[in-house]
C-alpha positions in Angstrom: -8.9 10.8 -15.1 -6.1 8.6 -13.8 -5.5 5.3 -15.6 -5.4 2.6 -12.9 -5.5 -0.4 -15.2 -1.7 -1.2 -14.7 -1.8 -0.9 -11.0 -1.9 -3.9 -8.7 -3.2 -3.9 -5.2 -0.8 -5.4 -2.7 -3.0 -5.1 0.4 -5.6 -2.9 2.0 -8.0 -2.4 4.9 -11.6 -1.2 4.9 -12.9 0.5 8.1 -16.5 0.1 7.0 -16.4 -3.6 6.7 -13.6 -4.2 9.2 -11.7 -6.3 6.7 -8.1 -6.6 5.7 -7.0 -7.9 2.2 -3.7 -9.3 1.1 -3.1 -10.1 -2.6 -2.0 -13.8 -2.7 0.0 -13.1 -5.8 2.6 -11.7 -3.3 2.7 -14.6 -0.9 6.4 -14.8 -1.5 6.9 -11.6 0.6 8.3 -12.7 4.0 5.7 -13.3 6.7 7.1 -10.6 8.9 6.7 -8.0 6.1 3.2 -9.2 5.5 2.4 -8.7 9.1 3.9 -5.2 9.1 1.7 -4.3 6.1 -1.3 -5.7 7.9 -0.6 -3.5 10.9 0.0 -0.4 8.8 -3.3 -0.8 6.9 -5.5 -1.6 9.9 -4.0 1.1 12.1 -4.5 3.6 9.2 -8.2 2.8 8.9 -8.7 2.7 12.7 -7.2 6.2 13.0 -8.6 7.9 9.9 -11.4 5.7 8.7 -12.3 4.9 5.1 -10.5 2.5 2.8 -6.7 2.4 2.6 -4.8 0.4 0.0 -1.1 -0.1 -0.8 -0.6 -0.6 -4.6 2.2 -1.2 -7.0 2.4 1.2 -9.9 3.2 0.0 -13.4 6.9 1.1 -12.9 7.1 -0.9 -9.7 6.9 2.1 -7.3 4.6 1.8 -4.3 1.7 4.1 -3.7 -1.1 4.6 -1.2 -4.7 5.1 -2.0 -7.3 6.4 0.5 -10.9 7.0 -0.1 -14.1 7.2 1.8 -17.8 6.9 1.3 -19.3 10.2 0.2 -21.7 10.2 3.2 -18.9 9.5 5.7 -18.7 12.7 7.7 -16.3 11.2 10.2 -13.5 10.5 7.6 -10.6 12.9 8.4 -9.0 13.9 5.1 -6.4 16.1 6.7 -5.3 13.3 9.0 -5.3 10.9 6.1 -2.8 13.1 4.2 -0.6 13.5 7.3 -0.6 9.8 8.1 0.3 8.9 4.5 3.2 11.3 4.7 4.3 9.8 8.0 4.2 6.3 6.7 6.3 7.3 3.7 8.9 8.9 5.9 9.1 6.2 8.6 8.7 3.2 6.4 10.9 4.4 3.4 13.2 1.4 3.6 10.2 -1.0 3.6 8.6 0.7 0.6 11.9 0.6 -1.3 12.3 -3.1 -0.5 8.7 -3.8 -1.7 9.4 -1.9 -4.9 12.6 -3.9 -5.5 10.7 -7.1 -4.8 8.0 -6.2 -7.3 10.5 -5.2 -10.0 12.6 -8.3 -9.7 10.0 -11.0 -9.1 6.9 -9.6 -10.9 8.4 -7.4 -13.7 11.4 -9.7 -14.0 13.9 -6.9 -14.3 17.5 -7.8 -13.7 18.8 -6.8 -10.3 22.1 -5.5 -11.8 20.1 -3.1 -14.0 18.1 -1.8 -11.1 21.0 -1.3 -8.8 23.1 0.7 -11.4 
């Protein structure tokens, strides 16, 4: 079983409750980036369904989590995987910037050490 205790949710959307969540701990992220994250999360759940979250791993890397209710027969697991891959490819720069933000401002790593 995966240990998720060191992971921190950045944001997410829930197709079942039609809700979006943004972790206020990261309110220092520029508003334009927050809006882009909102769009990514909501569009993901509109297209695939289920619950989609963007999380920071313990090392500062960014990951995506998708899940659905067991009785949800409309959730498209194949589309979910394809869309996650597409987001990773098209938004690679955004994800790298988020990881850098987390490592510098949350983990307090020195920028010089990270960029070496």
